[in-house]
N, C-alpha and C positions, 0 to 999 in steps of 0.2 A: 826077638821081635824088635823092630825099629821103633825107638821111642817117639820120634817125631810123627811117624805114621799113626801110632796109637793115639797121640794127642789130636791129630787131625780127625781121626774117626770119632773121638769123643766130642769134639767141637761140632762136627757134622750132625751127630746124633742129637746133641742138645738143640741145634738149630731146627732140625726136623721136628723134635718134640715141641718146641715153642710154636712152630708153624701149625701143628695139629691143634694145640691148645687155642691159638688165636682163631683158627678156622671154626672150632667148636663154639667159641664165644660169639663169633660173627653170625654163625648159623642160628644160634639161640636168639640173638638180638633180632635177626631178620624175621624169625617166626613170631 
């Protein structure tokens, strides 16, 4: 497996995870 590719996937996954967390908090605040 390409190490750089794996690193990129982990970074992308963390960004998506943070995005969902922020969306959840924003949704809770709006309600």
